[in-house]
C-alpha positions in Angstrom: 102.7 122.6 98.0 100.9 121.4 101.1 99.0 118.0 101.0 95.8 119.9 101.5 96.5 122.1 98.5 97.2 119.0 96.4 93.9 117.4 97.6 92.0 120.6 96.7 93.6 120.7 93.2 92.4 117.1 92.7 88.9 118.1 93.9 89.2 115.6 96.8 87.3 116.3 100.0 88.4 114.1 102.8 85.6 112.2 104.5 85.2 111.9 108.3 86.4 108.8 110.0 83.9 106.0 109.5 82.4 104.4 112.6 83.9 100.9 113.0 81.4 98.1 112.1 82.9 95.6 114.6 85.2 95.3 117.6 88.2 97.5 116.4 89.3 101.1 116.3 90.0 103.0 113.1 93.6 103.6 113.8 96.3 103.0 116.4 99.5 105.1 117.0 102.6 103.5 118.5 105.6 105.7 118.6 105.7 107.6 115.4 103.8 104.9 113.4 100.1 105.1 112.7 98.4 101.9 111.6 95.0 102.3 109.9 92.5 99.4 110.0 91.3 98.0 106.7 88.9 100.2 104.8 86.5 98.6 102.3 85.6 100.3 99.0 82.5 102.3 99.1 80.4 103.8 96.3 77.7 106.4 97.2 78.2 105.6 100.9 77.5 101.9 100.5 79.9 98.9 100.1 81.2 98.7 96.6 80.3 95.1 95.9 81.8 92.9 93.3 84.3 90.2 92.5 87.1 91.1 90.1 87.2 88.8 87.1 83.6 87.9 87.5 81.3 91.0 88.0 83.8 93.8 87.6 86.9 94.7 85.5 90.4 95.6 86.7 89.7 99.3 85.8 86.5 99.3 87.9 88.3 97.8 90.8 91.2 100.2 90.4 88.7 103.1 90.7 87.4 101.4 93.9 91.0 101.2 95.3 91.4 104.9 94.6 88.2 105.6 96.5 89.6 103.6 99.4 92.7 105.7 99.3 90.5 108.8 99.8 88.9 107.2 102.8 92.2 106.1 104.2 93.5 109.7 103.9 90.5 110.9 105.9 91.3 108.5 108.7 95.0 109.4 108.5 94.1 113.0 108.8 92.1 112.2 112.0 95.0 110.2 113.4 97.4 113.1 112.6 95.1 115.6 114.4 94.9 113.3 117.4 98.8 113.3 117.4 98.9 117.1 117.2 99.7 117.5 113.6 98.0 117.2 110.2 98.7 115.4 106.9 101.7 117.7 106.2 103.2 116.0 109.3 103.3 112.6 107.6 107.0 111.6 107.2 106.3 108.5 105.1 103.6 106.3 103.9 105.3 103.1 105.0 103.1 100.2 103.7 99.9 99.5 102.0 98.2 96.1 102.2 95.5 95.4 99.7 92.9 92.6 99.6 91.1 92.2 96.3 87.9 90.1 96.1 88.7 88.2 93.0 88.2 84.9 91.2 90.7 82.1 91.6 92.0 82.7 88.1 92.4 86.5 88.4 96.0 87.6 88.6 96.0 91.5 88.3 95.5 92.3 92.0 98.7 94.5 91.8 97.1 96.6 89.1 93.9 97.1 91.1 96.0 98.2 94.1 97.7 100.8 91.8 94.5 102.8 92.2 95.4 103.5 95.8 99.2 103.6 95.5 99.2 106.1 92.6 96.9 108.5 94.4 99.0 108.4 97.6 102.1 109.1 95.5 100.3 112.0 93.7 99.0 113.5 97.0 102.1 113.1 99.2 104.8 113.2 96.5 107.5 110.7 95.7 109.6 111.2 98.9 106.7 110.6 101.3 104.2 108.7 99.2 106.3 105.9 97.8 105.7 102.8 100.0 106.1 99.1 100.4 103.1 97.1 99.4 101.3 93.8 99.3 98.3 92.9 97.1 96.4 89.7 97.7 93.5 88.0 95.9 90.9 86.7 98.4 87.7 84.7 97.9 85.5 87.2 99.7 85.6 90.4 101.8 83.2 91.9 104.4 79.8 92.9 103.0 80.9 91.6 99.6 83.2 94.6 99.0 85.5 94.4 96.0 88.6 95.8 97.7 89.8 96.4 101.3 93.1 98.2 102.0 95.0 99.0 105.2 97.8 101.5 105.6 100.8 102.2 107.8 102.3 105.7 108.0 105.2 107.3 109.9 104.7 110.8 111.5 107.5 113.3 111.7 
C-alpha cells in the first residue's frame, strides 16, 4: 500500500509547508538525507499552548505530538517533491528529536513523543518508519507551544 493510501485510510490530509517564522528554511537536503526544521504543535491553526504536568496531561500532549507528525509529513512531502520523488521515495525515517514543554518534575516526555513516532510507524510501516529518537523536557518553547519536533529522513 502506498504512503498516500495509508494517509487516506487514516483520514489524514497533509498540510502545505508552513512559512518559517524566523531566519531558517523548512528543510534542507544534503545527499540523500532530508533534515526538517522543528515544527511546533498547532491546534486549529494556532500554537498548541501548554506545559505538560501543569496545564495539560500526557495524553493531551501525545495528541499534540501526533498533530506535529502530520505537519512534518506535509513538509517531508514538499522536500520529496523538490527532490523529484514523493513520500513513497522515503527510504527511512532516520531520527526524530522531540522537545516537550514540561515542568521540572515531569518525566514522561518519551510517552508524549510516542504520539509522533507511532503515527510515523503506522504511515510508513516498520521497515521505513522505525527510527532513532530523543525526547527532552524543556522549560519553554516558541510561542508557548507544548511540543516541538524535528525529523531526519533518508530518500531512496
